[in-house]
matplotlib code that plots the C-alpha trace (Angstrom):
import matplotlib.pyplot as plt

x = [-30.9, -29.5, -33.1, -34.4, -31.8, -32.4, -36.2, -35.8, -33.5, -36.9, -39.0, -36.7, -37.1, -33.3, -33.5, -36.6, -37.6, -37.3, -34.1, -32.0, -28.7, -27.2, -28.5, -27.2, -23.8, -23.2, -19.7, -18.8, -19.4, -21.7, -22.4, -25.6, -27.8, -28.0, -29.8, -33.2, -32.1, -33.9, -33.1, -35.7, -34.0, -30.4, -32.3, -34.9, -32.1, -33.5, -30.5, -28.7, -25.2, -23.4, -23.8, -20.6, -17.3, -15.3, -12.6, -9.9, -11.1, -12.6, -9.2, -7.9, -10.2, -9.1, -5.7, -7.0, -6.6, -8.1, -11.5, -14.7, -16.5, -13.5, -13.5, -16.9, -16.5, -13.7, -16.1, -19.4, -16.9, -15.5, -19.3, -21.4, -18.9, -20.1, -23.8, -26.3, -27.1, -30.3, -31.8, -35.1, -34.4, -34.2, -30.4, -29.7, -26.2, -23.9, -22.5, -25.9, -25.8, -22.2, -23.6, -26.2, -24.3, -22.2, -25.7, -26.7, -22.6, -23.3, -26.7, -26.4, -22.3, -21.1, -19.7, -22.4, -21.6, -22.2, -25.2, -26.7, -26.2, -27.4, -31.1, -31.4, -28.8, -29.1, -32.4, -33.4, -30.8, -29.3, -26.2, -24.5, -24.1, -21.2, -18.8, -17.2, -16.5, -18.4, -15.2, -15.4, -17.4, -19.5, -18.7, -16.7, -18.2, -17.1, -15.9, -16.7, -14.4, -14.4, -16.0, -19.2, -19.0, -18.4, -18.3, -14.9, -12.8, -13.7, -11.9, -10.7, -13.2, -9.4, -8.0, -9.3, -6.7, -6.9, -7.4, -9.8, -10.7, -13.5, -16.0, -16.4, -14.5, -14.8, -16.2, -19.1, -20.4, -23.9, -24.0, -23.4, -21.0, -22.6, -22.8, -25.8, -27.3, -30.3, -32.3, -30.8, -31.8, -35.2, -35.6, -35.5, -37.7, -40.4, -40.7, -42.0, -44.6, -46.2, -46.3, -43.2, -42.9, -41.9, -39.1, -41.1, -43.8, -46.5, -45.6, -41.5, -42.5, -44.6, -41.8, -38.9, -41.5, -42.6, -41.4, -41.4, -44.6, -44.3, -41.3, -41.0, -39.7, -40.3, -37.7, -38.3, -35.3, -33.6, -37.2, -38.1, -42.0, -43.2, -45.4, -48.3, -51.0, -51.1, -48.0, -47.5, -44.7, -45.1, -41.6, -38.7, -35.2, -32.1, -28.3, -24.5, -21.3, -19.5, -19.3, -22.8, -26.2, -28.9, -32.4, -35.6, -39.0, -42.3, -45.8, -48.8, -50.7, -47.8, -47.4, -45.1, -41.1, -38.8, -35.2, -32.5, -28.4, -26.1, -21.9, -21.8, -21.6, -22.0, -24.8, -26.7, -27.8, -30.2, -33.2, -32.8, -32.3, -36.5, -37.3, -36.6, -38.0, -41.6, -41.1, -41.0, -43.5, -46.5, -44.9, -45.0, -42.3, -39.6, -35.9, -32.6, -30.5, -27.5, -24.5, -21.2]
y = [-0.5, 3.0, 4.2, 1.0, 0.6, 4.4, 3.7, 0.7, 3.3, 5.6, 2.6, 1.8, 5.8, 6.3, 9.5, 11.0, 11.9, 15.2, 15.4, 17.8, 17.5, 19.5, 17.9, 14.5, 16.0, 18.3, 17.2, 18.3, 21.9, 22.2, 25.2, 27.6, 26.9, 23.1, 23.9, 23.3, 20.5, 17.1, 13.4, 13.1, 15.6, 13.9, 10.5, 11.7, 13.8, 17.1, 17.9, 20.3, 18.2, 17.2, 14.1, 12.5, 12.6, 15.5, 13.1, 13.7, 12.4, 9.6, 8.6, 9.4, 7.2, 4.0, 4.7, 5.6, 2.6, 4.6, 2.7, 3.6, 5.9, 8.0, 8.6, 9.2, 11.7, 13.5, 13.4, 14.6, 17.6, 19.1, 18.5, 20.3, 23.0, 25.1, 25.5, 24.0, 24.4, 24.7, 23.1, 21.4, 20.2, 16.6, 15.7, 12.0, 12.5, 9.4, 11.9, 12.0, 8.9, 8.5, 11.5, 9.2, 6.7, 9.4, 10.5, 6.1, 5.8, 9.1, 7.5, 3.9, 4.7, 1.8, 1.7, 1.4, -1.7, -3.3, -1.5, -2.7, -6.3, -5.9, -3.9, -6.0, -8.9, -10.6, -10.5, -11.4, -14.1, -12.4, -14.9, -14.2, -11.0, -9.0, -5.7, -5.2, -7.5, -10.7, -13.6, -17.1, -19.0, -15.6, -14.2, -11.5, -8.4, -6.3, -2.9, -0.8, -0.4, 3.4, 5.5, 3.8, 2.8, -1.4, -3.7, -4.0, -6.8, -8.9, -7.4, -9.1, -9.0, -8.5, -5.6, -2.3, 0.3, 2.5, 2.2, -0.6, -1.4, -4.1, -1.7, 1.4, 2.8, 1.6, 5.1, 4.7, 1.8, 3.4, 4.2, 0.6, -2.2, -4.2, -7.9, -10.8, -13.5, -13.2, -15.3, -12.8, -9.9, -11.5, -11.4, -8.1, -7.3, -9.3, -6.7, -4.2, -7.0, -7.4, -4.7, -4.5, -8.2, -7.7, -5.2, -2.2, -0.6, 0.8, 4.4, 3.3, 1.8, 4.7, 6.9, 4.8, 4.1, 7.9, 11.1, 13.6, 16.0, 19.2, 18.5, 18.0, 15.0, 11.1, 9.7, 7.9, 6.4, 4.6, 3.5, 5.1, 5.6, 6.1, 8.7, 7.0, 5.6, 2.4, 1.5, -1.9, -1.0, 0.5, 1.3, 0.4, 0.1, 0.4, 0.6, -0.1, 0.4, 0.3, -3.7, -4.6, -3.2, -4.5, -3.5, -4.8, -4.1, -4.3, -4.8, -2.9, -5.3, -5.4, -9.0, -10.2, -9.0, -9.3, -8.7, -8.8, -8.6, -8.3, -8.4, -6.4, -2.7, -0.6, 2.1, 1.3, -1.9, 0.0, 0.5, -2.7, -4.3, -2.8, -4.1, -7.5, -7.0, -5.9, -8.6, -11.3, -9.5, -9.2, -12.8, -14.4, -16.3, -16.9, -18.2, -18.2, -16.5, -17.4, -15.3, -14.2]
z = [-26.9, -25.1, -25.1, -23.6, -20.9, -20.0, -19.5, -17.4, -15.0, -15.1, -14.3, -11.4, -10.2, -10.6, -13.2, -15.2, -19.0, -17.9, -16.6, -18.2, -19.8, -17.6, -14.8, -15.2, -16.4, -14.1, -13.2, -17.2, -16.6, -19.6, -21.4, -19.7, -23.0, -22.5, -18.7, -20.8, -23.2, -21.5, -22.2, -24.3, -26.9, -26.8, -27.1, -30.1, -31.7, -31.0, -29.2, -31.6, -31.7, -34.6, -36.5, -35.6, -33.6, -35.6, -38.1, -36.1, -32.8, -35.0, -35.5, -32.3, -30.5, -32.1, -30.5, -27.2, -24.8, -21.6, -20.5, -22.8, -20.0, -19.2, -22.7, -23.5, -20.5, -22.6, -25.5, -23.8, -21.9, -24.9, -26.9, -23.7, -23.6, -26.8, -26.6, -28.9, -32.8, -34.2, -30.9, -31.8, -35.3, -36.3, -36.8, -36.4, -34.0, -32.1, -30.5, -28.6, -28.0, -27.0, -24.7, -23.4, -22.4, -20.3, -18.6, -17.9, -16.5, -13.5, -13.0, -12.2, -11.1, -13.5, -16.8, -19.9, -21.0, -17.0, -17.0, -20.8, -19.1, -15.9, -17.0, -20.9, -21.6, -18.9, -17.9, -21.9, -21.9, -24.1, -24.3, -27.1, -26.4, -26.9, -27.8, -30.8, -34.2, -33.3, -32.9, -33.9, -35.7, -37.7, -40.9, -41.3, -42.1, -45.6, -46.1, -48.4, -51.5, -51.9, -49.3, -49.6, -52.8, -54.1, -51.3, -50.4, -48.7, -45.5, -41.6, -39.3, -36.3, -34.2, -36.3, -34.0, -35.7, -38.9, -41.5, -41.7, -38.5, -38.0, -35.7, -34.2, -31.1, -27.8, -26.8, -29.1, -28.0, -26.7, -29.9, -31.9, -30.6, -29.6, -31.9, -30.9, -32.4, -34.6, -31.7, -29.1, -30.9, -31.5, -27.9, -27.8, -30.8, -29.3, -26.3, -28.8, -29.6, -26.8, -24.4, -23.3, -21.5, -18.3, -19.3, -20.8, -19.4, -22.3, -21.5, -22.0, -25.3, -26.4, -25.7, -27.6, -30.6, -31.0, -32.3, -29.7, -29.7, -32.1, -33.8, -37.4, -37.2, -38.0, -35.8, -32.5, -29.5, -32.6, -34.2, -37.5, -38.0, -41.7, -42.8, -44.3, -42.8, -45.3, -44.3, -43.3, -41.3, -37.2, -37.2, -38.5, -36.8, -38.7, -38.8, -40.3, -38.6, -42.5, -41.7, -41.6, -42.4, -39.5, -40.2, -37.3, -38.9, -36.7, -38.5, -38.2, -35.4, -33.8, -34.3, -36.2, -36.5, -39.5, -38.5, -41.2, -40.9, -43.8, -43.7, -46.3, -45.0, -47.6, -46.8, -50.2, -49.1, -46.8, -48.3, -50.4, -46.9, -45.8, -49.2, -48.3, -45.1, -46.4, -48.6, -46.4, -44.0, -46.6, -47.8, -43.6, -44.8, -42.0, -43.1, -42.3, -45.7, -46.0, -45.0, -47.5]

ax = plt.figure().add_subplot(projection="3d")
ax.plot(x, y, z, "-o")
ax.set_aspect("equal")
plt.show()
């Protein structure tokens, strides 16, 4: 959704896919080595950034009461003060999308959350959308028992303090702190079945879903592309906050999609969720499986 949000800004003439990280974030005085790195590099995980915040920064983020936009500026300033490492090589980077959120805030002049709501959530009628763990009449996410192994206890969605917070800290909202109902999630994924609907152009769809030219990568901007032509899958999107695992799969003809979500956040659930999605796609069985 962060990539789709940026695409909307490009379509509106507010920015470009070739815009450099240094130009978009010049107020944080980035290292000169970032001058040639584009937002496309950032969104396709080829910018040369670490995968995540440092452990110390992650811990500090849970107790930081400053607005998310302020925190993203602080994170961006630290990250861009050093030159990129192995620029051009694929490394999935949550930090990169955090910085992309900071860039979007400079383009729009509003916090990322407001920009996403204005450009994506409200036009699609995604009324169930919210940031952080879902509350109310919704299942609770389960944390791993030992780091990433064994299903542990359910986590109260109102608890955001260590050692077992319900979600990522607010600084990481552009990475993945959005919750939506399955119906509303389908409203977004449907864009990738119908050539973007009235929201995304064909060019935007291609940029978001396809790996960058000339790069050894199977990853677009959040969508992975199977490396087998015979695969029934056109692309797949998957993520976990170690409380939930969510998987979206689009078939080769871009006529059907499958969404699978489980409130068990173990990383070992990633592959089984893909297998379930493929089975549902091939059987053309559409159902809501009960949550735990």
